[in-house]
C-alpha positions in Angstrom: -25.3 -3.2 -20.2 -24.9 -0.7 -17.4 -21.9 -2.5 -16.0 -20.2 -2.4 -19.4 -20.6 1.4 -19.6 -19.5 1.8 -16.0 -16.3 -0.2 -16.8 -15.4 2.1 -19.7 -16.3 5.2 -17.6 -14.1 4.2 -14.7 -11.3 3.1 -17.0 -11.4 6.6 -18.6 -11.0 8.3 -15.2 -8.2 6.0 -14.1 -6.3 6.6 -17.3 -6.2 10.3 -16.2 -4.5 9.2 -12.9 -7.5 9.0 -10.6 -8.1 6.0 -8.4 -11.9 6.2 -8.7 -12.4 3.3 -6.4 -15.3 4.8 -4.4 -17.1 6.0 -7.5 -16.7 2.5 -9.0 -18.2 1.0 -5.9 -21.2 3.3 -5.9 -21.8 2.8 -9.6 -21.8 -0.9 -9.2 -24.3 -0.7 -6.4 -26.5 1.5 -8.6 -26.2 -1.0 -11.5 -27.2 -3.9 -9.2 -30.2 -1.9 -8.0 -31.3 -0.9 -11.5 -30.6 -4.3 -12.9 -33.1 -5.8 -10.4 -35.7 -3.9 -12.4 -34.2 -4.9 -15.8 -32.9 -1.5 -16.6 -30.6 -1.3 -19.6 -30.1 2.5 -19.4 -30.0 5.1 -16.6 -33.5 6.3 -15.6 -34.1 9.5 -13.7 -36.8 8.0 -11.4 -34.7 4.9 -10.7 -31.8 7.2 -9.7 -34.1 9.1 -7.3 -35.4 5.9 -5.8 -31.9 4.5 -5.2 -30.6 7.7 -3.6 -33.6 7.8 -1.3 -32.4 4.5 0.2 -29.2 6.2 1.5 -28.5 6.3 5.2 -28.0 10.1 5.3 -28.5 13.3 3.2 -24.7 13.4 2.5 -24.7 9.8 1.3 -27.7 10.5 -0.9 -26.0 13.6 -2.4 -22.8 11.6 -3.0 -24.7 8.8 -4.7 -26.7 11.3 -6.9 -23.7 13.3 -8.0 -21.7 10.1 -8.9 -24.5 8.6 -10.9 -25.5 11.9 -12.6 -21.9 12.4 -13.8 -21.9 8.8 -15.2 -25.3 9.5 -16.8 -23.8 12.5 -18.7 -21.1 10.2 -20.0 -23.5 7.5 -21.1 -26.0 9.9 -22.6 -23.3 11.5 -24.8 -22.9 8.1 -26.5 -26.5 6.9 -26.3 -29.4 9.4 -25.8 -31.6 6.6 -24.3 -29.7 7.2 -21.0 -31.6 9.8 -19.0 -29.8 12.5 -17.1 -31.4 14.0 -14.0 -31.1 17.8 -13.3 -28.3 18.9 -11.1 -28.6 19.6 -7.4 -31.7 17.6 -6.7 -30.2 16.2 -3.5 -28.3 19.3 -2.5 -25.2 21.2 -3.6 -21.8 21.9 -2.2 -19.3 19.9 -0.4 -19.6 18.4 3.1 -18.3 20.8 5.7 -14.7 20.1 6.6 -14.6 18.4 10.1 -12.6 20.2 12.7 -9.3 18.3 13.2 -8.7 16.8 16.6 -5.0 16.9 17.7 -4.5 13.6 19.6 -2.2 13.5 22.6 0.6 10.9 22.8 -1.0 9.1 25.7 -4.3 8.9 23.9 -2.6 7.2 20.9 -0.9 4.7 23.2 -4.2 4.0 24.9 -5.9 3.3 21.5 -3.1 1.1 20.4 -3.3 -0.9 23.7 -7.0 -1.2 23.5 -6.7 -2.6 19.9 -4.8 -5.6 21.3 -8.0 -6.6 23.2 -10.1 -6.7 20.1 -11.7 -10.0 19.1 -11.0 -12.6 18.0 -8.3 -13.2 20.6 -5.3 -15.2 19.6 -5.5 -14.1 15.9 -3.6 -11.6 13.8 -6.5 -9.1 13.7 -5.9 -7.3 17.0 -2.1 -7.0 16.3 -3.0 -5.6 12.8 -5.1 -2.8 14.2 -2.5 -2.1 16.9 0.3 -1.8 14.4 -1.8 0.0 11.8 -2.8 2.8 14.1 0.7 3.1 15.4 2.1 3.4 11.8 -0.4 6.1 10.9 0.5 8.0 14.0 4.3 7.7 13.4 4.3 8.5 9.7 1.1 10.4 8.9 0.3 8.0 6.0 -3.2 8.1 4.4 -5.2 5.0 5.5 -5.5 4.0 1.8 -1.7 4.1 1.5 -1.2 2.0 4.6 -3.7 -0.6 3.7 -2.3 -0.9 0.1 1.2 -1.8 1.5 2.6 -5.2 0.5 5.1 -7.1 2.7 8.0 -6.4 0.3 7.3 -2.6 0.4 9.3 -2.6 3.7 12.9 -2.1 2.5 16.1 -1.1 4.0 15.5 2.6 3.3 11.9 2.7 4.5 8.4 2.1 3.2 7.8 2.3 -0.6 4.3 3.9 -1.1 3.2 2.6 -4.5 -0.4 3.7 -4.4 -0.3 7.3 -3.3 -2.8 9.9 -4.3 -3.0 10.5 -8.1 -0.9 7.4 -8.6 2.2 9.0 -7.2 5.0 6.9 -5.5 7.3 7.9 -2.8 9.7 6.6 -0.2 8.8 7.1 3.5 11.8 7.0 5.8 11.1 5.4 9.1 12.3 6.0 12.6 14.2 3.0 14.1 11.4 2.4 16.6 8.8 2.4 13.9 10.8 -0.1 11.9 11.3 -2.3 14.9 7.5 -2.3 15.5 6.8 -3.3 11.9 9.4 -6.1 12.1 7.8 -7.3 15.4 4.4 -7.3 13.7 5.8 -9.4 10.8 7.2 -11.9 13.4 3.8 -12.1 15.0 2.2 -12.7 11.6 4.6 -15.6 11.1 4.0 -17.0 14.6 0.3 -17.0 14.2 0.4 -18.4 10.7 -1.2 -15.4 9.0 -0.9 -15.5 5.2 -1.3 -13.0 2.4 0.8 -10.5 0.4 -0.7 -7.4 2.1 1.4 -6.1 4.9 -1.6 -5.6 7.2 -3.9 -8.6 7.2 -6.9 -9.9 9.1 -7.9 -13.6 9.6 -9.0 -13.6 6.0 -5.5 -13.1 4.8 -6.0 -9.6 3.3 -6.0 -6.0 4.4 -9.1 -4.8 6.2 -11.3 -2.3 4.2 -10.6 1.3 5.2 -14.3 1.7 6.3 -13.8 -1.2 8.7 -10.6 0.4 10.0 -12.4 3.7 10.6 -15.2 1.9 12.5 -12.7 0.1 14.7 -10.8 3.3 15.5 -14.0 5.2 16.4 -15.3 2.4 18.6 -12.0 2.3 20.5 -12.1 6.1 20.9 -15.6 5.9 22.3 -14.7 3.0 24.6 -11.9 5.1 26.0 -14.1 8.2 26.4 -12.3 10.2 23.7 -15.4 10.6 21.6 -19.1 11.0 22.3 -21.9 8.7 21.4 -23.1 8.0 17.8 -24.2 11.1 16.0 -21.6 13.4 17.7 -18.4 14.6 16.2 -14.9 13.9 17.7 -11.7 12.1 17.2 -11.3 10.4 13.8 -8.6 8.1 12.5 -7.7 10.8 9.9 -6.8 13.0 12.8 -3.6 10.8 13.2 -2.4 12.4 10.0 -3.3 15.9 11.2 -1.6 15.2 14.5 1.6 14.0 12.8 1.8 17.2 10.7 1.2 19.5 13.7 3.7 17.7 16.0 6.2 17.7 13.2 6.0 21.5 12.9 6.2 21.9 16.7 9.6 20.2 16.6 10.9 22.7 14.0 13.2 25.6 15.1 10.9 28.8 15.2 12.6 30.8 12.5 11.3 31.7 9.1 13.9 29.9 7.0 13.8 26.7 9.0 10.0 26.6 8.9 10.0 27.1 5.1 12.4 24.2 4.6 10.5 22.1 7.1 7.2 22.7 5.4 8.7 21.7 2.0 10.0 18.5 3.4 6.8 17.7 5.3 4.8 18.3 2.2 6.9 15.7 0.2 6.8 13.3 3.2 3.0 13.4 3.3 2.7 13.0 -0.4 1.1 16.3 -1.2 1.2 17.7 -4.7 1.7 21.2 -3.3 2.8 22.7 0.0 -0.5 24.7 0.1 -2.2 21.3 0.6 -0.1 20.8 3.7 -1.2 24.0 5.3 -4.7 22.5 5.7 -3.3 20.0 8.1 -2.0 22.6 10.5 -3.9 23.6 13.6 -3.2 26.0 16.4 -1.6 24.3 19.4 -0.2 25.9 22.6 3.4 25.2 21.4 2.8 26.8 18.0 0.9 29.7 19.5 3.8 30.4 21.8 6.3 30.4 19.0 4.0 32.7 17.0 3.8 35.1 20.0 7.6 35.1 20.4 8.1 35.8 16.7 5.5 38.6 16.7 7.1 40.2 19.7 10.5 40.1 18.0 9.0 41.6 14.9 7.3 44.4 17.0 10.6 45.2 18.7 12.4 45.4 15.4 14.3 42.1 15.6 14.5 39.5 12.8 11.3 37.4 12.9 
């Protein structure tokens, strides 16, 4: 019964252009937990109990908010579904982590370390090596990279069919990036790896994004780029931040060039608005130098 309601609820959100994959996953976990007790409807105490099994306060809050929103939907159709009060497990969004701008030599070291991952002699180490390299070279979202199919690599670049909000776009590739992808496909063929996904593990399908995050963080810790468990530091998503910042660093430091560059960068990254792209920019010595020069020109009366 709960799974039937969840299917309709998820389908409604997806019809509005949302992926809703993580919410679907959490709701199925809740349904399995509640189903163990024979529940046919949402129950407040059962929701509390399930959230209390979470690994952290943030996870508990995410679970609670997800199930509460579903409960509101189900209760509107059938009052037997109970709806818990808002904010029981906290309010507000998780603080935005401070981006870590990764140096080129650090990216190369992580990619090299990926080739030593187990199991040796299989496609998996090559997959993580090429995956991290592609994220660094293009700024793709991890979900976009893992959704790529083999035939998405065309003459003009990569076709992103599963972008945010269901948007599609073409990502043009540097010659070196294309060569690296073609070398990876040749390695796939040599090792007999199968599957339609572009990036595959020994199971013949793309790794889950959580697994990719775990592998990246482990390599970063192994190389001394991140502290022990429980400390913040370099994340896989920082490859996207780094791409945006390095891209802007390469732009001529004049107002018109920067405006055109930001518009192009926003489209390349798949953002709905250029204002979203601004969140990816962080102060670096190169950018601060350009800002200082422009400020000096402005102070002296020159064109900024």
